[in-house]
N, CA, C and O atoms as a printed pandas DataFrame, in Angstrom:
     atom_number atom_name residue_name chain_id  residue_number  x_coord  y_coord  z_coord
0              1         N          UNK        A               1   16.243   -7.644   -5.885
1              2        CA          UNK        A               1   16.469   -6.291   -6.366
2              3         C          UNK        A               1   15.559   -5.333   -5.619
3              4         O          UNK        A               1   14.395   -5.648   -5.370
4              5         N          UNK        A               2   16.068   -4.185   -5.265
5              6        CA          UNK        A               2   15.312   -3.161   -4.539
6              7         C          UNK        A               2   14.303   -2.503   -5.474
7              8         O          UNK        A               2   14.670   -2.003   -6.537
8              9         N          UNK        A               3   13.039   -2.503   -5.080
9             10        CA          UNK        A               3   11.977   -1.837   -5.829
10            11         C          UNK        A               3   11.213   -0.961   -4.849
11            12         O          UNK        A               3   10.481   -1.482   -4.007
12            13         N          UNK        A               4   11.364    0.359   -4.938
13            14        CA          UNK        A               4   10.760    1.245   -3.946
14            15         C          UNK        A               4    9.228    1.278   -3.990
15            16         O          UNK        A               4    8.597    1.812   -3.077
16            17         N          UNK        A               5    8.637    0.723   -5.023
17            18        CA          UNK        A               5    7.179    0.697   -5.125
18            19         C          UNK        A               5    6.628   -0.667   -4.718
19            20         O          UNK        A               5    5.791   -0.756   -3.820
20            21         N          UNK        A               6    7.087   -1.715   -5.366
21            22        CA          UNK        A               6    6.538   -3.052   -5.141
22            23         C          UNK        A               6    7.020   -3.708   -3.853
23            24         O          UNK        A               6    6.257   -4.421   -3.201
24            25         N          UNK        A               7    8.271   -3.477   -3.480
25            26        CA          UNK        A               7    8.819   -4.183   -2.324
26            27         C          UNK        A               7    9.953   -3.380   -1.695
27            28         O          UNK        A               7   11.121   -3.745   -1.829
28            29         N          UNK        A               8    9.614   -2.290   -1.010
29            30        CA          UNK        A               8   10.659   -1.494   -0.370
30            31         C          UNK        A               8   11.418   -2.309    0.671
31            32         O          UNK        A               8   10.800   -2.975    1.501
32            33         N          UNK        A               9   12.722   -2.266    0.637
33            34        CA          UNK        A               9   13.542   -3.076    1.537
34            35         C          UNK        A               9   13.248   -2.789    3.009
35            36         O          UNK        A               9   13.257   -3.703    3.833
36            37         N          UNK        A              10   12.993   -1.544    3.336
37            38        CA          UNK        A              10   12.768   -1.189    4.746
38            39         C          UNK        A              10   11.411   -1.675    5.263
39            40         O          UNK        A              10   11.166   -1.613    6.467
40            41         N          UNK        A              11   10.530   -2.154    4.393
41            42        CA          UNK        A              11    9.238   -2.684    4.832
42            43         C          UNK        A              11    9.274   -4.184    5.092
43            44         O          UNK        A              11    8.276   -4.754    5.532
44            45         N          UNK        A              12   10.393   -4.826    4.830
45            46        CA          UNK        A              12   10.478   -6.276    5.027
46            47         C          UNK        A              12   11.411   -6.661    6.166
47            48         O          UNK        A              12   11.650   -7.847    6.393
48            49         N          UNK        A              13   11.933   -5.693    6.872
49            50        CA          UNK        A              13   12.817   -5.984    8.002
50            51         C          UNK        A              13   12.038   -6.757    9.061
51            52         O          UNK        A              13   10.881   -6.445    9.341
52            53         N          UNK        A              14   12.675   -7.760    9.644
53            54        CA          UNK        A              14   12.034   -8.539   10.689
54            55         C          UNK        A              14   11.318   -9.774   10.181
55            56         O          UNK        A              14   10.684  -10.480   10.966
56            57         N          UNK        A              15   11.401  -10.055    8.887
57            58        CA          UNK        A              15   10.864  -11.296    8.358
58            59         C          UNK        A              15    9.433  -11.259    7.868
59            60         O          UNK        A              15    8.963  -12.244    7.299
60            61         N          UNK        A              16    8.718  -10.158    8.068
61            62        CA          UNK        A              16    7.355  -10.051    7.558
62            63         C          UNK        A              16    7.180   -8.665    6.951
63            64         O          UNK        A              16    7.599   -7.661    7.527
64            65         N          UNK        A              17    6.568   -8.629    5.802
65            66        CA          UNK        A              17    6.334   -7.341    5.156
66            67         C          UNK        A              17    5.260   -6.584    5.945
67            68         O          UNK        A              17    4.265   -7.167    6.375
68            69         N          UNK        A              18    5.474   -5.306    6.122
69            70        CA          UNK        A              18    4.571   -4.485    6.927
70            71         C          UNK        A              18    3.125   -4.594    6.468
71            72         O          UNK        A              18    2.227   -4.685    7.306
72            73         N          UNK        A              19    2.876   -4.587    5.185
73            74        CA          UNK        A              19    1.504   -4.640    4.677
74            75         C          UNK        A              19    0.830   -5.947    5.087
75            76         O          UNK        A              19   -0.369   -5.957    5.368
76            77         N          UNK        A              20    1.574   -7.038    5.125
77            78        CA          UNK        A              20    1.007   -8.326    5.547
78            79         C          UNK        A              20    0.659   -8.315    7.032
79            80         O          UNK        A              20   -0.354   -8.882    7.441
80            81         N          UNK        A              21    1.490   -7.676    7.825
81            82        CA          UNK        A              21    1.219   -7.551    9.257
82            83         C          UNK        A              21   -0.051   -6.731    9.481
83            84         O          UNK        A              21   -0.913   -7.120   10.269
84            85         N          UNK        A              22   -0.165   -5.604    8.791
85            86        CA          UNK        A              22   -1.356   -4.765    8.918
86            87         C          UNK        A              22   -2.605   -5.520    8.482
87            88         O          UNK        A              22   -3.645   -5.434    9.136
88            89         N          UNK        A              23   -2.510   -6.240    7.406
89            90        CA          UNK        A              23   -3.638   -7.022    6.906
90            91         C          UNK        A              23   -4.087   -8.048    7.942
91            92         O          UNK        A              23   -5.284   -8.290    8.104
92            93         N          UNK        A              24   -3.141   -8.642    8.634
93            94        CA          UNK        A              24   -3.470   -9.643    9.648
94            95         C          UNK        A              24   -4.071   -9.017   10.903
95            96         O          UNK        A              24   -4.877   -9.657   11.578
96            97         N          UNK        A              25   -3.702   -7.801   11.226
97            98        CA          UNK        A              25   -4.101   -7.182   12.492
98            99         C          UNK        A              25   -5.299   -6.250   12.397
99           100         O          UNK        A              25   -5.971   -6.016   13.401
100          101         N          UNK        A              26   -5.584   -5.711   11.215
101          102        CA          UNK        A              26   -6.679   -4.751   11.073
102          103         C          UNK        A              26   -7.953   -5.433   10.584
103          104         O          UNK        A              26   -7.900   -6.415    9.843
104          105         N          UNK        A              27   -9.087   -4.905   11.004
105          106        CA          UNK        A              27  -10.369   -5.347   10.457
106          107         C          UNK        A              27  -10.412   -4.935    8.986
107          108         O          UNK        A              27   -9.728   -3.988    8.599
108          109         N          UNK        A              28  -11.203   -5.626    8.157
109          110        CA          UNK        A              28  -11.259   -5.287    6.728
110          111         C          UNK        A              28  -11.535   -3.810    6.455
111          112         O          UNK        A              28  -10.913   -3.218    5.574
112          113         N          UNK        A              29  -12.459   -3.216    7.201
113          114        CA          UNK        A              29  -12.759   -1.797    6.963
114          115         C          UNK        A              29  -11.598   -0.901    7.398
115          116         O          UNK        A              29  -11.385    0.162    6.814
116          117         N          UNK        A              30  -10.854   -1.316    8.410
117          118        CA          UNK        A              30   -9.680   -0.550    8.829
118          119         C          UNK        A              30   -8.582   -0.636    7.770
119          120         O          UNK        A              30   -7.941    0.364    7.447
120          121         N          UNK        A              31   -8.372   -1.828    7.238
121          122        CA          UNK        A              31   -7.362   -1.997    6.198
122          123         C          UNK        A              31   -7.736   -1.195    4.951
123          124         O          UNK        A              31   -6.874   -0.582    4.320
124          125         N          UNK        A              32   -9.019   -1.202    4.601
125          126        CA          UNK        A              32   -9.483   -0.413    3.447
126          127         C          UNK        A              32   -9.205    1.067    3.680
127          128         O          UNK        A              32   -8.757    1.767    2.772
128          129         N          UNK        A              33   -9.466    1.543    4.887
129          130        CA          UNK        A              33   -9.193    2.939    5.213
130          131         C          UNK        A              33   -7.716    3.267    5.139
131          132         O          UNK        A              33   -7.332    4.345    4.683
132          133         N          UNK        A              34   -6.887    2.336    5.587
133          134        CA          UNK        A              34   -5.437    2.507    5.498
134          135         C          UNK        A              34   -5.012    2.670    4.039
135          136         O          UNK        A              34   -4.224    3.555    3.705
136          137         N          UNK        A              35   -5.545    1.803    3.179
137          138        CA          UNK        A              35   -5.207    1.889    1.749
138          139         C          UNK        A              35   -5.685    3.201    1.148
139          140         O          UNK        A              35   -4.940    3.852    0.415
140          141         N          UNK        A              36   -6.918    3.601    1.447
141          142        CA          UNK        A              36   -7.445    4.871    0.923
142          143         C          UNK        A              36   -6.598    6.047    1.385
143          144         O          UNK        A              36   -6.298    6.949    0.603
144          145         N          UNK        A              37   -6.215    6.035    2.653
145          146        CA          UNK        A              37   -5.381    7.110    3.177
146          147         C          UNK        A              37   -4.043    7.201    2.468
147          148         O          UNK        A              37   -3.553    8.297    2.195
148          149         N          UNK        A              38   -3.449    6.055    2.170
149          150        CA          UNK        A              38   -2.170    6.063    1.469
150          151         C          UNK        A              38   -2.317    6.527    0.026
151          152         O          UNK        A              38   -1.429    7.198   -0.500
152          153         N          UNK        A              39   -3.422    6.179   -0.619
153          154        CA          UNK        A              39   -3.667    6.690   -1.973
154          155         C          UNK        A              39   -3.690    8.214   -1.934
155          156         O          UNK        A              39   -3.026    8.869   -2.738
156          157         N          UNK        A              40   -4.449    8.775   -1.006
157          158        CA          UNK        A              40   -4.534   10.239   -0.890
158          159         C          UNK        A              40   -3.179   10.860   -0.581
159          160         O          UNK        A              40   -2.811   11.887   -1.152
160          161         N          UNK        A              41   -2.439   10.229    0.328
161          162        CA          UNK        A              41   -1.124   10.753    0.715
162          163         C          UNK        A              41   -0.191   10.821   -0.489
163          164         O          UNK        A              41    0.419   11.856   -0.756
164          165         N          UNK        A              42   -0.088    9.715   -1.209
165          166        CA          UNK        A              42    0.874    9.678   -2.307
166          167         C          UNK        A              42    0.465   10.555   -3.482
167          168         O          UNK        A              42    1.322   11.167   -4.119
168          169         N          UNK        A              43   -0.825   10.625   -3.780
169          170        CA          UNK        A              43   -1.270   11.512   -4.861
170          171         C          UNK        A              43   -1.022   12.969   -4.479
171          172         O          UNK        A              43   -0.591   13.771   -5.307
172          173         N          UNK        A              44   -1.296   13.304   -3.226
173          174        CA          UNK        A              44   -1.146   14.691   -2.775
174          175         C          UNK        A              44    0.307   15.152   -2.751
175          176         O          UNK        A              44    0.597   16.306   -3.066
176          177         N          UNK        A              45    1.211   14.268   -2.383
177          178        CA          UNK        A              45    2.603   14.697   -2.269
178          179         C          UNK        A              45    3.400   14.534   -3.559
179          180         O          UNK        A              45    4.508   15.062   -3.663
180          181         N          UNK        A              46    2.868   13.822   -4.533
181          182        CA          UNK        A              46    3.618   13.545   -5.762
182          183         C          UNK        A              46    4.223   14.794   -6.405
183          184         O          UNK        A              46    5.399   14.770   -6.770
184          185         N          UNK        A              47    3.466   15.883   -6.557
185          186        CA          UNK        A              47    4.065   17.050   -7.222
186          187         C          UNK        A              47    5.170   17.727   -6.408
187          188         O          UNK        A              47    5.941   18.525   -6.941
188          189         N          UNK        A              48    5.240   17.407   -5.122
189          190        CA          UNK        A              48    6.178   18.096   -4.238
190          191         C          UNK        A              48    7.345   17.230   -3.782
191          192         O          UNK        A              48    8.312   17.744   -3.220
192          193         N          UNK        A              49    7.268   15.916   -4.017
193          194        CA          UNK        A              49    8.315   15.058   -3.476
194          195         C          UNK        A              49    8.881   14.120   -4.536
195          196         O          UNK        A              49    9.920   14.419   -5.125
196          197         N          UNK        A              50    8.222   12.998   -4.788
197          198        CA          UNK        A              50    8.810   11.966   -5.637
198          199         C          UNK        A              50    8.121   11.776   -6.991
199          200         O          UNK        A              50    8.433   10.826   -7.709
200          201         N          UNK        A              51    7.208   12.646   -7.342
201          202        CA          UNK        A              51    6.603   12.614   -8.666
202          203         C          UNK        A              51    6.025   11.269   -9.057
203          204         O          UNK        A              51    5.157   10.730   -8.370
204          205         N          UNK        A              52    6.509   10.736  -10.157
205          206        CA          UNK        A              52    5.993    9.493  -10.726
206          207         C          UNK        A              52    6.073    8.329   -9.737
207          208         O          UNK        A              52    5.160    7.505   -9.685
208          209         N          UNK        A              53    7.139    8.251   -8.963
209          210        CA          UNK        A              53    7.262    7.163   -7.987
210          211         C          UNK        A              53    6.104    7.199   -6.985
211          212         O          UNK        A              53    5.545    6.154   -6.654
212          213         N          UNK        A              54    5.741    8.389   -6.500
213          214        CA          UNK        A              54    4.612    8.497   -5.572
214          215         C          UNK        A              54    3.297    8.125   -6.247
215          216         O          UNK        A              54    2.438    7.511   -5.614
216          217         N          UNK        A              55    3.123    8.479   -7.506
217          218        CA          UNK        A              55    1.899    8.088   -8.215
218          219         C          UNK        A              55    1.829    6.571   -8.374
219          220         O          UNK        A              55    0.745    5.993   -8.298
220          221         N          UNK        A              56    2.962    5.926   -8.592
221          222        CA          UNK        A              56    2.987    4.463   -8.682
222          223         C          UNK        A              56    2.653    3.835   -7.331
223          224         O          UNK        A              56    1.973    2.810   -7.274
224          225         N          UNK        A              57    3.127    4.442   -6.247
225          226        CA          UNK        A              57    2.786    3.952   -4.912
226          227         C          UNK        A              57    1.291    4.111   -4.656
227          228         O          UNK        A              57    0.662    3.219   -4.086
228          229         N          UNK        A              58    0.721    5.229   -5.070
229          230        CA          UNK        A              58   -0.725    5.438   -4.922
230          231         C          UNK        A              58   -1.489    4.369   -5.690
231          232         O          UNK        A              58   -2.473    3.829   -5.184
232          233         N          UNK        A              59   -1.054    4.061   -6.889
233          234        CA          UNK        A              59   -1.698    3.020   -7.694
234          235         C          UNK        A              59   -1.593    1.661   -7.014
235          236         O          UNK        A              59   -2.538    0.872   -7.043
236          237         N          UNK        A              60   -0.434    1.386   -6.398
237          238        CA          UNK        A              60   -0.239    0.116   -5.703
238          239         C          UNK        A              60   -1.270   -0.050   -4.593
239          240         O          UNK        A              60   -1.886   -1.108   -4.465
240          241         N          UNK        A              61   -1.457    0.998   -3.789
241          242        CA          UNK        A              61   -2.445    0.932   -2.704
242          243         C          UNK        A              61   -3.870    0.884   -3.245
243          244         O          UNK        A              61   -4.722    0.208   -2.668
244          245         N          UNK        A              62   -4.142    1.578   -4.328
245          246        CA          UNK        A              62   -5.470    1.519   -4.935
246          247         C          UNK        A              62   -5.751    0.120   -5.463
247          248         O          UNK        A              62   -6.860   -0.392   -5.305
248          249         N          UNK        A              63   -4.761   -0.499   -6.085
249          250        CA          UNK        A              63   -4.931   -1.881   -6.561
250          251         C          UNK        A              63   -5.191   -2.839   -5.402
251          252         O          UNK        A              63   -6.018   -3.743   -5.527
252          253         N          UNK        A              64   -4.498   -2.658   -4.275
253          254        CA          UNK        A              64   -4.737   -3.507   -3.089
254          255         C          UNK        A              64   -6.171   -3.341   -2.604
255          256         O          UNK        A              64   -6.848   -4.317   -2.284
256          257         N          UNK        A              65   -6.620   -2.104   -2.556
257          258        CA          UNK        A              65   -7.980   -1.818   -2.103
258          259         C          UNK        A              65   -9.015   -2.444   -3.033
259          260         O          UNK        A              65   -9.978   -3.056   -2.570
260          261         N          UNK        A              66   -8.822   -2.295   -4.320
261          262        CA          UNK        A              66   -9.758   -2.864   -5.299
262          263         C          UNK        A              66   -9.818   -4.380   -5.165
263          264         O          UNK        A              66  -10.906   -4.956   -5.161
264          265         N          UNK        A              67   -8.682   -5.024   -5.058
265          266        CA          UNK        A              67   -8.662   -6.486   -4.916
266          267         C          UNK        A              67   -9.390   -6.925   -3.656
267          268         O          UNK        A              67  -10.125   -7.912   -3.671
268          269         N          UNK        A              68   -9.188   -6.197   -2.568
269          270        CA          UNK        A              68   -9.879   -6.536   -1.319
270          271         C          UNK        A              68  -11.391   -6.394   -1.505
271          272         O          UNK        A              68  -12.154   -7.267   -1.090
272          273         N          UNK        A              69  -11.818   -5.306   -2.122
273          274        CA          UNK        A              69  -13.253   -5.074   -2.298
274          275         C          UNK        A              69  -13.888   -6.043   -3.288
275          276         O          UNK        A              69  -15.088   -6.311   -3.224
276          277         N          UNK        A              70  -13.081   -6.561   -4.197
277          278        CA          UNK        A              70  -13.583   -7.561   -5.149
278          279         C          UNK        A              70  -13.683   -8.944   -4.526
279          280         O          UNK        A              70  -14.140   -9.889   -5.169
280          281         N          UNK        A              71  -13.261   -9.060   -3.293
281          282        CA          UNK        A              71  -13.386  -10.337   -2.617
282          283         C          UNK        A              71  -12.083  -11.069   -2.419
283          284         O          UNK        A              71  -12.075  -12.210   -1.955
284          285         N          UNK        A              72  -10.975  -10.430   -2.764
285          286        CA          UNK        A              72   -9.676  -11.054   -2.546
286          287         C          UNK        A              72   -9.371  -11.207   -1.070
287          288         O          UNK        A              72   -8.553  -12.040   -0.681
288          289         N          UNK        A              73  -10.038  -10.394   -0.239
289          290        CA          UNK        A              73   -9.880  -10.489    1.200
290          291         C          UNK        A              73   -8.498  -10.114    1.669
291          292         O          UNK        A              73   -8.342   -9.146    2.414
292          293         N          UNK        A              74   -7.495  -10.853    1.255
293          294        CA          UNK        A              74   -6.142  -10.588    1.712
294          295         C          UNK        A              74   -5.449   -9.526    0.859
295          296         O          UNK        A              74   -4.302   -9.167    1.125
296          297         N          UNK        A              75   -6.138   -9.028   -0.155
297          298        CA          UNK        A              75   -5.568   -7.977   -0.971
298          299         C          UNK        A              75   -4.536   -8.430   -1.969
299          300         O          UNK        A              75   -3.926   -7.607   -2.653
300          301         N          UNK        A              76   -4.330   -9.730   -2.064
301          302        CA          UNK        A              76   -3.306  -10.212   -2.988
302          303         C          UNK        A              76   -3.902  -10.603   -4.310
303          304         O          UNK        A              76   -3.179  -11.033   -5.209
């Protein structure tokens, strides 16, 4: 089932989810910065674009960042 927050279909094209590719290729501090940037992006645009959906996306990236900082490493 298509879920625009948890698993957007366009992010899994090619057999690997984009977030997993980034996690594999970026240094931990780079990945953390990527997550922080996406939190800011989605919170900032929520009132002007997708509202609640963007806030849920911001939460998703914040949760990934928190898990990584807690020692999850891979963000899962």
